[in-house]
Structure formats: C-alpha cells, structure tokens
C-alpha positions in Angstrom: -47.2 125.8 214.1 -46.3 122.2 215.3 -48.2 119.2 214.0 -50.4 117.5 216.4 -49.9 113.6 216.6 -52.5 111.7 214.8 -55.4 110.4 217.0 -56.6 107.0 216.8 -60.0 106.5 214.9 -63.1 106.7 217.1 -65.5 103.8 217.6 -67.9 105.6 215.3 -65.3 106.1 212.5 -64.3 102.3 212.8 -68.1 101.3 212.8 -69.0 103.3 209.7 -65.8 102.3 207.9 -66.6 98.6 208.4 -70.2 99.2 207.1 -68.8 101.0 204.0 -66.3 98.0 203.5 -69.2 95.6 203.6 -71.3 97.6 201.3 -68.5 97.9 198.7 -67.7 94.1 199.0 -71.4 93.2 198.6 -71.7 95.3 195.5 -68.6 93.9 193.9 -69.5 90.4 194.9 -73.1 90.5 193.6 -72.0 92.2 190.3 -74.1 95.2 190.9 -71.1 97.1 189.3 -70.4 95.9 185.8 -67.0 96.6 184.5 -65.2 94.1 182.4 -61.9 94.5 184.2 -63.5 93.8 187.5 -65.4 90.8 186.2 -62.2 89.3 184.8 -60.2 89.8 187.9 -62.3 90.3 191.0 -61.0 92.4 193.8 -61.2 92.0 197.6 -61.9 95.2 199.7 -59.6 94.6 202.6 -60.2 97.8 204.6 -61.6 101.3 204.7 -60.2 104.4 206.6 -62.2 107.3 207.1 -61.1 110.9 207.8 -62.1 112.5 211.0 -64.9 114.5 209.5 -66.1 111.2 207.7 -66.2 112.9 204.1 -63.2 111.1 202.7 -62.7 107.2 202.7 -59.5 105.5 201.7 -60.4 102.1 200.4 -57.8 99.4 200.4 -58.1 96.6 197.9 -56.2 93.7 196.6 -57.0 91.8 193.4 -58.0 88.0 194.0 -54.9 85.9 192.8 -52.5 88.8 192.8 -51.2 90.9 190.0 -52.8 93.4 187.7 -53.2 96.0 190.4 -53.1 98.8 187.9 -56.0 97.4 185.8 -58.0 96.9 189.0 -57.1 100.4 190.3 -58.4 102.0 186.9 -61.4 100.1 186.9 -62.4 100.9 190.5 -61.6 104.5 189.8 -63.9 104.4 186.7 -66.8 102.9 188.9 -66.2 105.3 191.8 -69.5 107.2 191.2 -71.6 103.9 191.0 -69.8 102.6 194.0 -70.4 105.8 196.0 -74.1 105.7 195.0 -74.4 102.1 196.2 -72.9 103.1 199.6 -75.3 106.0 199.7 -78.2 103.6 199.4 -76.8 101.1 201.7 -75.2 103.0 204.6 -77.3 105.7 206.0 -75.2 108.8 206.6 -75.7 112.5 206.2 -72.8 112.8 203.8 -71.5 110.0 201.7 -67.7 110.0 201.8 -65.6 110.5 198.7 -63.9 107.2 197.7 -60.2 106.9 197.1 -58.7 103.6 196.2 -55.3 102.4 197.1 -53.6 98.9 196.8 -53.3 97.0 200.1 -49.6 95.9 200.4 -50.0 94.2 203.7 -50.1 90.7 202.2 -46.9 91.2 200.5 -45.3 92.6 203.6 -46.5 89.5 205.4 -45.2 87.2 202.7 -41.7 89.0 202.9 -41.5 88.5 206.8 -42.5 84.9 206.3 -39.7 84.4 203.7 -37.3 86.1 206.2 -38.4 84.0 209.1 -37.9 80.9 206.9 -34.3 81.9 205.9 -31.9 79.4 207.5 -29.7 82.1 209.2 -32.8 83.3 211.0 -34.0 79.8 211.8 -30.9 78.9 213.6 -31.3 82.1 215.8 -35.0 81.2 216.5 -33.9 77.7 217.6 -31.4 79.1 220.2 -32.3 79.4 223.8 -35.5 81.5 224.2 -34.3 83.1 227.5 -31.6 84.9 225.4 -29.0 84.1 228.0 -26.0 82.2 226.4 -24.8 80.9 229.8 -27.9 78.7 230.1 -27.3 76.8 226.8 -26.6 73.1 227.2 -23.6 71.7 225.3 
C-alpha cells in the first residue's frame, strides 16, 4: 500500500498547538515546574506540532544561551507528567496529548546559512548583476 502524502495541519491543530505552547512556556517561566536543571538553564518552547488525532504533541525547545541540550531534555522528560497536568488545567480539551520533547535545530541552521552568506566567495556572487544576465554587466 502506497503512503499518502502528509497533509498540512488544520487550523484547529495549529490553534491548539499554539495554546499548548503558551501553556508550557507560561509554566516554565513562572516556575510552576521545579527542577534544578531547568532553573539553572531555562529553556524556550519554540513550537508544538500535534498529530492529526491531537493525542500526541511534539514540543520543540531550545536552551536559553545554547548548550546543555541533553541536560534540558532529560529535565523536561522527567517533568513530562507535571507539564502535561499543567496543560490539562490550562487548555480545555477532551484528551490531553502525550508530550514528546525534541531539540529545535532551526536556530543552528539559520546561523549556518548566515555564515554561508557572509562567506567572501558567496558575497561576490551576491554583488553581481541581480538580473543574472552577464551581458548587461557594465565594465
């Protein structure tokens, strides 16, 4: 049986995911969840992706100031039950999704792309004629 292409998330999924992201961020910001590793190195919840049935949530995070991703991941995993309980009391849903935490690597990718664009070899190509037609270049 051939796999169907993945469908884009629905408006409801996006709205609920944003509410869950805000609830998790609020709990971590206010200190409702106590974990020494999370108080030493706070984390930012950058996004939440919900499964189509909204029973599983993939929570992207990044530690503030970078580094120590494994420590933050272990701390968030330890506090998964408390965080899920906080979501249950904050976001009114029939079923509270199971939380799974993953590192958000989009900031690293953006830094890498920025470094590539600042490379002198790439900069000289970017400074060339924007039309892309070499005959229009002035000597």
